[in-house]
N, C-alpha and C positions, 0 to 999 in steps of 0.2 A: 538345581539337587543341593546346595549348603542352605539355603531358604527352607526345601521342604524337612530335610534333613534334620536340622535344626527344633523345626518348630514339632514335629514326628515324638524325639526322643523326652522336649519337653513336659511334651503332654502325656507320657508313659511315667516320669519322674513325677511330675505333679497330681495325675491320681494315684501312684502308689503311695504318696504321704498323703495326699487329703483326703482322698474314697479307695480305701485297703479293704471295703467288702463290692467295692467294684470289678467284677473277674478279667484279668487281663495279664497276658503273660510277663515271664520275668524281666528284666533290660539288664541283663551279665554286661553289656560294654557297645561303646559305639566311638567313632576319630569321625572328624569334621574334612573336606578336600584337602585344608590345611595343612594336613599332619597332626593336630591335636587330637591326640586319643583319649580316652577316658574309660577308667576302670572303677570296677564295683569297691568299695574300702577292704574288702575283704581277699581281695585278692593282689593288694601291696606289703611293701613291709610295714612292722611294727611301727618302727619310728616317722613311715611318710602318716602314717594313720594316726600319727599322735599330733605331729606337725598341724594336719587339716584340723583338727578338732581343735585346738588352740586360735587356729585362726579365726574357727567357726565359731567358738563363745567369743572371742574378740569383738567380733562382726556385729554379735548378735546383743553384747552388753552397748554396745556403742549407738544401736539402733542403724546398723548397716546391714544391706539385704546380706543373705550368707547362700552360701553357695548350695549348691546340690550335695547327694551323699554318693559324687563319686568323684577320683581324682582324676585330675590333667595330668596328662603325661605327653613329654615331646619324643617322638619315638618315630622311626623309619615306616610310612604308609605307601608301599608297592601301587595299592589300589588305587592312590590320585581321587576317588570320586567321592570316599566316606563310606561307613558302611555303618549299620547297628546292629548288635547279635540277641537275640531274644529265644528264649522258651520256645520249643515245640508242646504245640495245643494237642494234650493227651487221651484229653474227652472229650468225650459230645462228635457233631461232625455238623458239615457246616446246613444251617435252616435252611439253603438256597435246593437240598437233597431231598428236604420231603416238604417243600412249601406249598406246593401247587399242590399233591395231596392231601393235606389237612386243614387248609386255610380256612377252608368252610364249611368242612364236611364234620371237623372235630371241636367241638365246641372244646371240652376238658383241656386238652392240648391247648389252645389257642390262646383262651384264658389264664393258663399256665404262662405261657409266652408274655403275655401284656404285665401278668404282675412282676414279672422277673424284668421288665422294660423299666416298667414304671418306677421299680426299687433304684435301677439304678442311675438315671433320669432325675429321682428325689437327690441321691447321694449326691450326683454331680451339682445341683442345684444349690445345697446349704451355702455352699464354699461363695461369697461374692467376689467380682472381679470390679476392677476397677473402668474397662471402659472397651468398645467393642475392639475386638482384633486378635489375633494369634498367640498361644506361648511363644516363647522362644529362650532357647540358652546360650548364653554370650561364651567368650573362651575363657571365662573366670568361673564359670559355673554355677552364673546363677541366671535363673527363670523369671521373669515380666513380660505382661502382655505387651509387646512394642514392634510387634511384627501386625502389616495388613491383616486383615478376616484369608486368611489364606481356603480358599476352598475348590474340590473339584472341578467347579463350574468355571473359576474362575481363571483356573489352567488351564482348560479346555479353548476358552477364550486363547489364551498366550500359545498354545499348543499351535495352535492357525496364523501365527503374528497378529493377533491385534492386540492395541496398547490394553491395560488395564487399572490398574491402583498400585501406585507407588509403594515400595516395601515397606518404606517407613511411616507410611498411612492408619492410625488407629483414628478410634471415633467414640466421641463424648453421646452422641444423641443419635436415636434411629433413621432422623429423616435426610442428615448428612450421607451416610452408609448407603441408602437406598437410592437416591438421586447418583452417587458414584455408581451405582452397579448399571443405573439406567443406562449412565454417559459408555457404559461398556458395550450396550446395547447398539449403542450410537456408532460407535465406534466398529463397530465388527458391519454396521454396511458401508461406513467408511472403508476402511479397510479389505474388505475379503471383494474380492472379484467377481462371485457370484452371487453376492450377496438378494440380488434384487432379476427377479426372472423377465419380467412385464411392468407395463402403465398402474394397472389393477392392482398389482401385489406389490409395486412400493407405495403407494397410496395406502394401501391395506395398513405396512408396514408403518408407516410416519405416524398414520392415524392413532395405531395403537398407542407408540408412544409416549405421543403428544399426550393421549390422555392418562398413561400411565402416571405421567407425570401430575398432570392435575387434577386426578385422585384421589393424590397420596394419604392428604387429611382425610379420607372417608374413611379410610383403613390402618392408619396410625392411631393409638390414644393417647391423647397427652397424658394421663397418668402413668403409663410407664414408656415416652419416650426417651427417657433418662437414666433408664434400665430400673430394677437393677439386672446386671451383665451374667452370665451364668457359660458356664462352660459345657458347649452342646457338639454330640458327635454327629458332624453334617451327613459324613458318608457309612451311616449306618443303615446296612442294608442286609438281607438274608444270606449273603456270598461274606460279610465279613462277624455273623453272630454264629456260636458253636454253641449245641441247644444236644442233650440229651435225649432218650425214646420217649420223654415224656414233654417235653421241649421249655427245660427248665433249661437257661441261658448257661453253659458252663465256661465261655469265654469270648470275649470282643476282641477283633484283631485291626491292622490295618486305621489307626491313630489319624497317621497325617492331617486329616483335614478337622482334627476338630480347632474349634475356636469360640472366642467367650462371644455369646449370643443375646443379644434382647430377650431379657421374656416373653413379650408377645411373639415375638420370630418363633418360638419354639413350640411347633404345631405337633400334630401325630405326624408320623412319616407317610407321604403320598404314598410309598411303596404295597402297603396295607393293600391297595385296592387291588395289587397285581397284575396292576399294568401301569404303562409309561405317565408320567403327570399328561402330556398332552394327549391321551387316548382315554381319557376316564370323560366319555359323554355323557348328556342327559338321556337320561332312561333307565334301563335296565343295571347297565353300571354303577352311574353314579347311586343308585338307588343301593347297589349292594353296600358300595364303600361309603357312605354318609352310616350305615347299620353298622358298620365293621369300626367308623371313628366313633361313633357315641358309646360303642361300647369300651374299645380302645379307655376313651374318655371316662367313664361310668369306672373302672377298673383301673385308673389311675388317682381318682377321687376316693375310695375307697383305700387304695395306700395309702395317700397322702395323712388323712385321716387317721390310720394306725400308724403312721411312723413321727408326722407330725400336729396331732388334734386339730385345736380351732382356728391357727395359722397356717393352715394348708389355701393355699392361694391360686396354683396353676393348674387345676383342673378344670377353675373359674374363667382362667385367662383362657386358654384350648377353646371352652365350648364358647365364651364368648365374639373368640378370632372366627371360629365355625360358622357360628349366627351370619355377623355381617359381611360374611365374605373374606376378611384378610388372610384367610388359610390361602385362597386364589392367587391372589395377588402378590404375596409373598413369593409363594413356587414360580409364580409368573416372573418376577423379579430377578430371581436366581437361576432359571432356566435358559441357558445359552441357545436351544432350537424351539423351548416350547413357550416363549414369553406371547406370540400370534395366536395359538392355538390356545391359550389355555385366557387370555384377554378377550378374543371372540365368543368362547365356551362357558366363559362362567364368572366374568367382571363385568361385560358390556351388556350383557341380556339382565341383571340387577337393573340398573338403569332404563334400560330402552329397548325390550326384547325385538321390536321390528327394524332396529338400526343393526341387527346382527344379520339382517339378509337385502338392505337397502346400499347401494353404491353410492346414494348422495352425501352418507355420513361420512364414507373415507376420502369423499373429494373436498368435502367441506372442510374437513379437518385435518388432512394434510400439509396445506401449505403453510401451516404453522409451526413444524415441526422443523423448517431453517426458511432464511432469506432463500429464494430462487431453490425453491423447493420441487418445481416440477421439470426445473430443466437438468437439477440434479438426478430425478430418478430417470431421465433418460439418457442420460450420462453411463449411470450404469445398468442401464439396460444396452446395454452397444458393449461397456466393457461384459457385461456376462457372456453376449455372443462373441466376444473375440475369443471370452478364456475357452469357450465349451467349441470353437475352434482351433483352439492351442491343444485340447486334449484330444480333439478328432486324429488332428495331426502328429501329433508323438503314438499313441496307442494303435493309428494309421499303421506308421512306421514300424511299431514293434513286432506288430501281426507280420508285417511282411517281411520283419529280418528272421520268424520263426520257423522251420522246419514242419508242413505238416505233420498231425500225430497218425500213425499208424496203427 
């Protein structure tokens, strides 16, 4: 709770100070679980504001980091969980309310949405950040990129008891970050009792993870491995975007999963497909998605040229990543449940389509996931059987204790 709250308030403040054109709710105040409360400057006394401005000016003159425009106060916090108070979004409604209706049928609304999303991303990209990681705010009110890259998918791992990335870990290059993400997938197999259901399932998962590591260099460009890094809203989806009748973006909400991202990993949103990432199969679904992706990149390129002139580059990076399959590789690495499906459907077939349907590939590659891979798979299959037995007994007992419905 503390980590998530510090990252989210830091993101709200950073965007308000560095990207004022990005539409987000106003942050009125917040408190951390340790009892420290922060209030807007306008809500404290003149003397307190004066002291804050003097301290901030001195820090600025001496070259020290400056505090955010909120005053830290020590006061009683009966909630003991931390909180943040933001303004109500009064204009527009969630994009998800009309998404399915107009996505494919209304070109005007779709183009309007793409332009506004492009303008938001371009505004966020103007300010470069020093490394891969999340913004966080310390007890002195200073914002820095010193927290691990906290994402919803990373939190999903941890909610299931799977170790991930230490809180203080940040990254100066793309490859170490991707390799740590893949380690999270390894940990899922180690720690999740129902991670492997059969020998074939285990071999398939092991082969995919082994090849994800082996193919990393095919999808990461040397040119962008060391940055630039830019703030990216990784949980931006139709329920977090408010739009008006014409699909102009009126507000973005839920910023807790934003973090400093390598520009090469800043791909078009997969949800433009209208389907989960592991349900975009070759054929009609992929053809429709590719058409929308190209339209999004075209609109993004137009807005880049308008706003940045000849220095525009992000649309070209997106197009290159889509062309060489990096889009799918990065989506697979970030997806706790979708890696295997995305690897089989979109990554493996780029190199050898016939291997997608041949068991010999999984049997040959899977032993290289770890020493003693075959024995480990059998151990996990037995663990899965015992886990399912426990579930049956537990829910069977619950069923016996419940009175029949009348």
